[in-house]
Backbone as a ProteinNet text record, in pm:
[ID]
protein_1_A
[PRIMARY]
XXXXXXXXXXXXXXXXXXXXXXXXXXXXXXXXXXXXXXXXXXXXXXXXXXXXXXXXXXXXXXXXXXXXXXXXXXXXXXXXXXXXXXX
[TERTIARY]
-2956.4	-2889.5	-2738.4	-2689.2	-2545.7	-2516.4	-2401.5	-2360.8	-2316.1	-2289	-2246.7	-2108.9	-2090.9	-1961.9	-1860.4	-1742.1	-1636.5	-1571.4	-1552.4	-1497.5	-1593	-1593.1	-1679	-1606	-1678.2	-1615	-1574.9	-1470.4	-1425.8	-1394.3	-1369.6	-1342	-1196.9	-1175.5	-1042.2	-946.5	-991.6	-904	-858.4	-936.3	-898	-803.7	-799.1	-715	-601.5	-495.8	-381.7	-318.9	-285.6	-228.1	-76.3	-17.8	127.4	201.6	142.7	211.6	229	152.1	169.2	201.2	253.2	294.6	406.4	407.5	518.1	646	758.9	886.5	923.8	829.4	855.1	758.7	804.6	718.5	751.7	656.3	683.2	763.8	852.9	927.4	900	852.1	820.9	945.8	1000.9	1125.2	1106.5	986.9	952.9	1038.2	1070.7	1151.8	1077.1	1008.7	945.1	793.4	736.3	590.6	519.8	413.5	332.7	191.6	171.9	43.1	-71	-45.8	-149.8	-251.3	-215.9	-301.1	-330	-251.6	-270.4	-244	-145.6	-114.8	-230.6	-295.6	-411	-525.6	-549	-660.6	-640.7	-516.8	-491	-475.1	-447	-419.6	-544	-535.2	-652.5	-688.7	-595.6	-622.4	-656.3	-639	-668.1	-574.1	-450.9	-358.5	-261.9	-273.4	-187.6	-255.4	-178.2	-232.5	-143.6	-201.7	-128.1	-215.5	-180.7	-260	-174.9	-49.2	37.6	155.1	224	343.8	441.8	509.4	614.4	567.5	442.2	386	305.3	326.6	248.8	322.4	245.7	300.5	201.4	250.2	163.4	158.3	43.2	30.5	73.5	192.8	249.3	175.7	87.4	4.6	-95.5	-128.9	-231.1	-179.6	-59.7	-2.6	32.2	-9	20.4	148.5	202.5	325.1	302.6	184.5	151.3	230.6	272.6	352.8	274.6	143.8	64.4	92.7	115.6	143.9	271.7	373.5	499.8	483.5	402.4	382.7	305.2	211.6	124.4	184.3	285.3	342.1	406.5	355.6	407.3	547.2	590.9	722.2	823.3	785.7	872.3	925.5	839.8	879	853.2	802.6	779.8	857.2	935.4	1010.2	975.5	987.5	963.6	1098.3	1107.8	1232.1	1203.6	1309.9	1293.4	1245.8	1164.6	1101.9	1203.1	1314.5	1410.9	1506	1492.7	1577	1540.3	1637.3	1614.5	1625.7	1515.2	1526.8	1398.4
2278.1	2253.7	2255.1	2177.9	2174	2242	2307.2	2370	2264.3	2304	2208.4	2150.2	2024.8	1961.6	2015.6	2040.9	2090.6	1974.7	1864.4	1744.9	1630	1540.1	1423.2	1316.2	1245.1	1135.6	1027.5	955.9	851	724.5	619.9	491.3	485.7	429	417.1	342.2	235.4	156.3	236.1	333.7	413.5	527.7	563.5	674.5	620.6	582.5	525	629.8	588.6	682	677.6	583.4	568.9	690.2	767.6	883.1	995.4	993.3	1097.7	1041.2	919	858.1	943.1	951.2	1020.3	946.2	995.5	939.9	807.8	741	611.7	507.5	383.1	272.2	152.3	63	-53	-159.3	-221.8	-336.3	-452.4	-561.4	-679.9	-766.8	-785.2	-859.8	-1009.2	-1059.6	-1199.5	-1297	-1260.9	-1348.3	-1394.1	-1302.8	-1332.6	-1329.2	-1321.5	-1310.2	-1429.4	-1399.9	-1505.7	-1508.3	-1435	-1429.2	-1386.5	-1287.6	-1237.9	-1149.6	-1100.2	-1017	-878.4	-837	-702.8	-596.4	-618.9	-522.4	-511.1	-621.3	-621.6	-542.5	-564.1	-499	-348.5	-304.8	-163.8	-75.6	-135.6	-56.6	22.2	156.6	237	225.8	183.1	170.9	28.8	-67.1	-205.8	-263.1	-217.1	-260.5	-370.1	-418.3	-527.7	-659.5	-748.7	-877.7	-990.1	-1104.2	-1222.5	-1311.5	-1438.3	-1532.2	-1623.1	-1640.9	-1732.1	-1657.4	-1722.7	-1663.7	-1623.2	-1512.2	-1463.8	-1448.3	-1412.2	-1400.5	-1271.4	-1171.8	-1048.4	-942.5	-865.5	-758	-641.8	-525	-409.7	-378.7	-337.2	-291.4	-144.7	-119.6	15.5	114	66.1	157.2	231.2	173.1	231.8	267.3	221.8	248.3	396.5	455.9	597.1	615.2	506.1	514.8	565.2	541.5	594.2	526	401.1	330.6	259	259.6	192.5	42.2	-17.1	-160.9	-193.5	-109.8	-132.1	-110.5	-13.4	14.5	-94.7	-157.5	-255.5	-397.3	-421.5	-556	-600.3	-707.3	-750.4	-811.5	-849.6	-911.7	-818.2	-693.6	-594.1	-648.6	-716	-775.5	-682.7	-564	-463.3	-338.9	-287.5	-164.7	-64.7	61.2	165.9	207.7	207.9	247	366	435	549.2	501.9	583.3	548.3	510	576.3	548.7	433.7	373.2	259.8	137.3	60.7	-66.4	-177.9	-242.6	-347.7	-409.1
-311	-185	-201.6	-297.3	-322.6	-453.9	-461.2	-585.4	-686.1	-808.4	-910.5	-875.8	-913.4	-891.3	-990.5	-942.8	-1030.7	-1105.2	-1034.7	-1098.7	-1076.9	-1167.1	-1154.1	-1073.2	-987.5	-916.7	-1016.3	-982.6	-1073.7	-997.4	-1068.2	-1007.4	-961	-847.1	-790.4	-882.5	-943.6	-1030.3	-1152.1	-1193.6	-1308.6	-1273.2	-1148.3	-1103.8	-1018	-1082.2	-1010.9	-919.6	-799.4	-703.1	-702.1	-771.1	-769.5	-820.1	-907.4	-962.8	-860.5	-752.3	-651.6	-514.3	-509.7	-383.3	-322.8	-190.5	-125.8	-159.5	-122.6	-165.8	-99.6	-36.7	25.7	-27.6	-27.7	-66.1	21.5	43.9	128	54.4	129.4	77.2	172	117.2	196.3	200.7	319.8	333.9	309.4	329.7	302.2	383.8	507.4	592.8	717.7	782.9	910.9	907.2	789.1	774.1	838.2	912.7	974.8	915.1	806.3	736.1	828.1	912.8	1003.9	932.2	814.5	729.6	788.1	884.9	940.8	834.2	749.5	643.8	545.2	517.3	427.2	489.9	617.6	686.7	703.9	725.8	757.6	633.3	518.8	397.8	355.1	353.3	316.7	169.3	85.6	-56.9	-98.5	-8.7	-42	-146.2	-147.6	-252.1	-207.4	-83.8	-37	-71	-130.9	-172.7	-123.2	-97.6	-57.1	28.5	33.6	111.4	199.1	164.2	237.6	298.2	388.9	447.8	337.9	361.7	271.2	126.5	109.4	-24.1	-40.8	42.5	36.7	-44.9	-121.6	-203.3	-204.8	-243.1	-264.7	-412.8	-458.9	-596.4	-596.8	-648.4	-644.3	-733.7	-819.7	-898.4	-810.4	-695.7	-609.1	-469.6	-434.5	-301.7	-287.9	-176.3	-149.9	-69.5	-15.9	62.2	202.9	257.5	390.4	501.9	480.2	580	688.3	678.7	781.1	784.6	669.5	664.9	742.9	727.4	798.6	948.6	987.1	1129.1	1199.9	1131.5	1195.9	1193.4	1113.8	1100.8	1232.7	1295.3	1424.7	1416.9	1299.9	1282	1215.2	1193.9	1127.6	995.2	921.3	794.4	676.2	704.1	600.9	640.7	548.9	574.2	464.4	496.1	397.9	340.4	207.1	140.6	50.5	11.9	-76.6	-213.6	-276.1	-402.8	-510.4	-517.2	-623.8	-591.4	-473.1	-436.1	-517.7	-549.7	-620	-517.1	-486.8	-388.8	-349.1
[MASK]
+++++++++++++++++++++++++++++++++++++++++++++++++++++++++++++++++++++++++++++++++++++++

C-alpha cells in the first residue's frame, strides 16, 4: 500500500529545532504577565514553560520562532526579537 520510508521517524526531543529557527525568537519581558498560560497552550512545539507570573520561558533548543506566543499574549508581555540580539 505504501512505499518504503525514506527517513525514519524520530523523537522530537532528539531532533532539536533551534538550529533551523527563523531569524526571530520570543523574549519574555516578565513585567505584565498574568500567568494566563495562553503561550503554553498555543505553542506547537510545547517548549514554553512556567507556572507563576513573570516566570515563563521558551526552550530555544526546540522553539521554531513562529511567534504565536507573542500574538496570543493578552498583555503583550512577549515580543519577538532578532536571533542575534542579546536581550
